C-alpha positions as CSV (number, residue, x, y, z in Angstrom):
1,M,74.4,177.2,128.8
2,T,70.8,174.7,128.4
3,A,72.4,173.7,124.7
4,V,76.0,172.5,126.3
5,A,73.3,169.8,128.0
6,T,70.7,169.4,125.5
7,S,71.9,170.2,121.8
8,G,74.3,167.1,121.3
9,I,77.1,168.9,122.9
10,V,78.2,167.0,125.9
11,F,77.0,164.3,123.4
12,S,79.7,164.6,121.2
13,F,82.6,164.9,123.6
14,N,81.3,161.7,124.9
15,G,83.6,159.7,123.2
16,F,86.3,159.8,126.1
17,Q,84.2,157.0,128.1
18,S,85.4,154.3,125.8
19,P,88.9,154.2,126.4
20,I,87.5,154.5,130.1
21,N,85.2,151.3,130.2
22,M,87.5,149.7,127.8
23,A,90.8,150.7,130.2
24,G,90.6,146.7,132.2
25,E,92.4,145.4,128.7
26,A,94.6,148.0,127.9
27,R,98.2,146.5,128.5
28,N,99.8,149.7,129.6
29,P,97.2,151.7,131.4
30,S,99.6,154.5,133.0
31,R,100.1,155.6,128.5
32,S,96.9,154.0,127.4
33,I,94.2,155.7,129.5
34,P,95.2,159.7,129.2
35,F,96.0,159.3,125.2
36,G,92.6,158.2,124.4
37,V,90.9,160.2,126.7
38,V,93.1,163.2,126.4
39,G,93.4,162.9,122.5
40,S,90.1,162.1,122.0
41,I,88.4,165.3,123.8
42,L,91.1,167.7,121.2
43,I,90.4,165.5,118.5
44,A,86.8,166.1,119.0
45,A,87.7,169.9,120.2
46,V,89.8,170.8,116.6
47,I,86.8,168.9,114.6
48,Y,83.7,170.8,116.3
49,V,85.3,174.6,116.1
50,G,86.8,173.7,112.6
51,L,83.7,172.9,111.3
52,Q,81.9,176.5,113.3
53,V,85.0,178.3,111.7
54,A,84.0,177.2,108.4
55,F,80.3,177.5,109.0
56,L,80.7,181.4,110.0
57,G,83.0,181.5,107.2
58,A,80.6,180.9,104.5
59,L,77.1,183.2,105.6
60,R,77.3,186.8,104.7
61,P,77.0,190.0,107.0
62,S,73.2,190.7,105.9
63,D,72.3,187.0,106.7
64,L,73.2,187.9,110.7
65,A,71.6,191.5,110.2
66,H,68.9,190.3,112.6
67,G,70.8,187.9,114.8
68,W,71.0,184.4,115.0
69,H,67.2,184.1,114.8
70,G,67.5,185.4,111.6
71,L,68.9,181.4,111.0
72,D,67.2,179.1,109.9
73,F,68.7,175.7,109.2
74,S,67.0,171.9,110.0
75,S,71.0,170.8,108.3
76,P,73.0,174.0,108.0
77,F,76.3,172.3,105.9
78,A,74.1,170.7,103.4
79,Q,71.6,173.5,103.2
80,L,74.3,176.2,102.7
81,A,75.8,173.5,100.0
82,M,72.4,173.7,98.2
83,A,72.0,177.7,98.1
84,L,75.8,177.3,96.8
85,S,74.7,174.7,94.5
86,L,77.0,172.4,95.2
87,N,74.6,169.6,95.2
88,W,77.3,167.1,94.7
89,L,78.8,168.2,98.4
90,M,75.2,168.2,99.4
91,L,74.0,164.7,98.8
92,T,77.7,163.6,100.8
93,L,76.8,165.7,103.2
94,Y,73.4,163.6,104.0
95,F,75.2,160.1,103.4
96,D,77.4,160.7,105.9
97,A,74.9,161.9,108.2
98,F,73.9,158.8,107.6
99,I,77.0,156.3,108.0
100,S,78.7,157.9,110.2
101,P,76.7,157.3,113.5
102,S,77.9,153.8,112.9
103,G,81.3,153.9,114.1
104,T,79.4,155.8,117.6
105,G,77.2,152.9,117.4
106,A,80.4,150.4,117.1
107,A,82.2,152.0,120.2
108,Y,79.5,151.9,122.2
109,M,77.9,148.6,122.0
110,A,81.5,147.4,123.2
111,S,81.6,149.3,126.3
112,T,77.7,149.2,126.9
113,S,77.9,145.1,126.5
114,R,81.1,144.8,128.9
115,M,79.5,147.5,131.8
116,I,76.9,144.5,131.3
117,F,79.1,142.0,131.4
118,A,80.3,143.6,134.3
119,M,77.2,144.0,136.3
120,Q,75.9,140.1,135.8
121,R,79.8,139.2,137.9
122,N,78.5,142.1,140.4
123,G,75.7,140.0,140.6
124,T,73.3,142.7,139.8
125,M,72.6,141.1,136.5
126,P,71.3,137.3,135.2
127,E,73.6,134.7,134.2
128,I,73.0,134.6,130.9
129,F,74.7,138.1,130.4
130,G,77.7,136.2,131.5
131,R,78.3,133.9,128.4
132,M,81.0,134.4,126.3
133,H,81.1,133.9,122.7
134,P,83.7,130.9,122.3
135,L,85.5,132.2,119.4
136,Y,84.8,135.8,118.8
137,H,85.3,136.4,122.9
138,V,82.6,138.8,123.0
139,P,79.6,138.7,125.5
140,R,77.2,138.2,122.5
141,P,73.8,138.4,124.9
142,A,74.6,141.0,126.4
143,M,74.9,143.0,123.3
144,Y,71.2,141.6,122.2
145,F,70.4,143.1,125.6
146,N,72.0,146.4,124.1
147,L,70.3,146.5,121.0
148,A,66.9,146.2,123.0
149,V,67.4,148.6,124.6
150,S,68.1,151.1,122.3
151,Y,65.1,149.8,120.5
152,L,63.2,150.6,123.0
153,F,64.7,154.8,123.2
154,L,63.6,154.9,119.4
155,F,60.8,153.8,120.2
156,F,60.1,156.3,123.1
157,F,62.1,158.8,122.1
158,R,61.8,159.8,118.3
159,G,63.8,162.0,117.1
160,W,67.0,163.2,116.8
161,G,66.8,166.6,119.1
162,T,64.7,164.5,121.6
163,L,66.9,161.7,122.2
164,A,70.3,163.3,122.0
165,A,68.7,165.5,124.8
166,V,67.8,162.5,126.9
167,I,70.9,160.3,126.0
168,S,73.2,163.5,127.4
169,V,71.8,164.3,130.6
170,A,71.8,160.8,131.0
171,T,75.4,161.3,130.5
172,V,76.0,163.6,132.6
173,I,74.4,161.7,135.4
174,S,76.8,159.1,135.3
175,Y,79.7,161.1,135.3
176,L,79.0,161.8,138.9
177,T,80.3,158.8,140.3
178,G,83.7,159.6,138.7
179,P,84.3,162.1,141.1
180,I,82.8,160.4,144.3
181,S,84.1,156.9,143.3
182,V,88.2,158.6,143.1
183,A,88.1,160.6,146.1
184,S,86.6,157.7,148.2
185,L,88.6,154.6,147.3
186,R,91.7,157.2,147.3
187,R,90.4,157.4,151.6
188,S,89.7,153.8,152.1
189,A,91.7,152.1,150.0
190,P,95.2,153.8,149.5
191,D,97.0,150.9,149.3
192,L,95.2,149.6,146.4
193,P,98.1,149.4,143.6
194,R,97.2,152.2,140.9
195,P,98.1,151.8,137.5
196,L,97.3,155.5,136.3
197,S,97.8,158.3,139.3
198,L,97.0,161.5,138.6
199,P,98.0,164.3,141.3
200,G,95.2,167.3,142.2
201,M,92.7,165.6,142.6
202,G,91.6,167.0,145.4
203,L,90.9,170.1,143.4
204,I,89.9,168.6,140.6
205,A,87.4,165.6,141.7
206,P,84.8,167.7,143.6
207,L,85.3,170.4,141.0
208,A,84.4,167.6,138.1
209,F,81.1,167.2,139.7
210,I,79.5,170.8,140.9
211,F,80.5,171.4,137.2
212,A,78.3,168.0,136.2
213,S,76.1,169.7,138.8
214,L,74.9,172.5,137.0
215,V,75.0,170.9,132.8
216,L,72.3,168.4,135.0
217,Y,70.3,171.5,136.3
218,W,70.8,173.7,132.3
219,A,69.1,170.9,130.8
220,R,65.8,172.2,132.0
221,W,62.7,171.6,133.4
222,P,60.7,169.2,133.6
223,L,63.6,167.0,131.5
224,T,65.8,166.6,134.3
225,G,62.6,165.3,136.5
226,Q,62.0,162.8,133.9
227,I,65.3,161.7,133.3
228,I,65.9,161.3,137.1
229,F,62.5,159.4,136.9
230,L,63.8,157.2,134.9
231,I,66.7,155.9,136.9
232,I,65.2,155.5,139.6
233,A,62.6,153.1,138.5
234,A,65.5,151.2,137.5
235,L,65.7,150.4,141.5
236,P,62.8,147.7,141.8
237,V,66.0,145.3,139.7
238,Y,68.2,146.4,142.1
239,F,66.6,145.3,144.9
240,W,65.2,142.2,143.0
241,Y,68.6,140.8,142.7
242,Q,70.0,141.4,146.5
243,H,66.4,139.6,147.5
244,K,67.7,136.5,144.8
245,G,71.7,137.4,147.1
246,G,70.2,137.2,150.6
247,W,70.4,140.8,151.5
248,H,73.8,140.4,151.9
249,D,75.8,143.7,153.5
250,F,72.4,145.9,152.2
251,G,72.1,147.6,154.8
252,R,75.5,148.7,154.6
253,E,75.2,149.1,150.7
254,V,72.2,151.6,151.7
255,K,73.9,153.7,153.3
256,G,77.0,154.1,151.2
257,A,74.7,155.1,148.6
258,L,72.1,157.1,150.3
259,W,74.4,160.4,149.4
260,M,73.0,159.4,145.3
261,M,69.5,158.4,146.6
262,L,69.3,161.9,148.0
263,Y,71.2,163.6,145.6
264,L,69.0,163.2,142.7
265,P,65.5,164.4,144.2
266,A,67.7,167.1,145.7
267,M,68.7,168.1,142.4
268,A,64.9,167.8,140.7
269,L,63.5,169.5,143.4
270,L,66.2,172.5,142.1
271,S,65.4,172.4,138.8
272,C,61.6,172.5,139.2
273,I,62.3,175.8,141.9
274,G,65.1,177.4,139.9
275,S,64.9,180.4,137.5
276,H,62.3,180.8,134.2
277,E,65.2,180.6,132.1
278,F,66.2,177.4,133.2
279,G,62.4,176.0,132.9
280,G,61.3,176.5,136.7
281,S,59.4,178.1,138.0
282,G,61.5,181.0,139.3
283,L,61.3,181.0,143.2
284,L,65.5,180.7,142.7
285,P,65.9,184.0,140.6
286,Y,69.1,183.3,137.8
287,G,72.3,183.6,138.7
288,T,71.6,182.9,143.0
289,D,70.1,179.0,141.5
290,M,73.7,178.1,140.0
291,A,75.0,179.4,143.4
292,V,72.6,176.9,145.3
293,V,73.2,174.5,142.8
294,A,77.0,174.4,143.2
295,L,76.9,174.4,146.8
296,T,74.2,171.6,147.1
297,S,76.3,169.6,145.0
298,L,79.4,170.4,147.1
299,A,78.0,169.4,150.4
300,F,76.7,166.1,148.5
301,Y,80.7,165.6,146.9
302,Q,81.7,165.1,150.2
303,W,79.1,163.1,151.8
304,G,79.5,160.8,148.7
305,A,83.4,160.8,149.4
306,R,83.6,160.2,152.6
307,S,80.2,156.8,152.6
308,G,83.1,154.2,151.2
309,W,84.3,151.8,152.2
310,R,87.0,148.9,151.7
311,T,84.1,146.5,149.5
312,R,84.6,142.0,149.1
313,Y,84.8,143.7,145.3
314,L,87.7,145.4,146.0
315,E,88.9,142.3,148.1
316,Q,88.2,139.9,145.1
317,E,89.8,142.0,142.7
318,H,93.4,142.1,144.0
319,D,92.8,138.0,145.9
320,P,95.2,136.0,143.5
321,A,92.8,132.7,144.0
322,A,89.7,135.2,143.6
323,V,91.3,136.1,139.9
324,L,92.5,133.3,139.6
325,A,88.8,131.3,139.8
326,L,87.4,134.7,137.9
327,H,89.4,133.7,134.8
328,E,88.5,130.2,135.0
329,D,85.3,131.1,136.0
330,V,85.6,133.1,132.0
331,L,87.1,130.5,130.0
332,A,84.4,128.6,131.1
333,A,81.9,130.8,129.8
334,T,83.8,130.9,126.3
335,K,83.5,126.9,125.9
336,P,80.7,125.7,123.3
337,L,78.3,123.7,125.1
338,N,78.8,120.9,122.3
339,P,82.2,120.7,121.4
340,A,83.2,119.0,118.4
341,P,84.5,115.5,118.8
342,A,88.4,115.3,118.3
343,N,89.5,113.7,115.0
344,R,91.1,109.8,115.3
């Protein structure tokens, strides 16, 4: 189960987030989003299951005579190709391992840059990250910032295994806000137009939150505590921009986010006192620990779903005058600073 969180499984299927992050630019979200999300998950599942079948089929029965511990591959498919004297295939696999991550990098560069751009529009990032390139209409400063953060991650978390584990756990934490947001929006703003409406969210949302909490727990202590500390360490940035904004609605926003502020330390504590199988101290035995995590996460889900309210951002998003003003700001950001003089 730990492999789900730290061995790249979550990271491998994480491509479904890209269609969601870019959903605001979709012409027909009700059709495009389900197609992109479900399609990306199914395609990834077919590819990875096929790879596992091919790997197992290439092994001799004697290789598994002493169990899985008898296999020691740092690059399984390439080493199998080398064992079969297929050097051309080995070189192709190593070259592909170097090239293929560029597709993932391009997709995440686009989606994370848009997220940084949106954070600036919400007043939680510097103004420079809201500037758009006059020709390509992309937030280039946000892209440069994203590149700098990626270099920092590569510097502190060296090696594919460590980096995949850190990113996977951080990604699981980001999943937690989805079910809460859906439940809260349906309770506090049921009249807002929804291009995409999914049935059964009353059951799907809490189950999704519980499963995400279990995957976070399976990541093992102390990794869970370290990632949660990194997230909490970013709070001073939020406080700084609240100070610049005059602490507008600060008390209400803290009350609305209190469930998350307590959920993360609670999960770190459960991970610390959990079973030995997941790196804990063993105070909670195996099996009981997962039941406690599930019940605790369900309680936090109910709390979080009832903590939301109809914010000013929702009103601005669906107010025609506010939308027009936002579009004018974006157009102004895309204009060149020194426009060329017109030809006479």
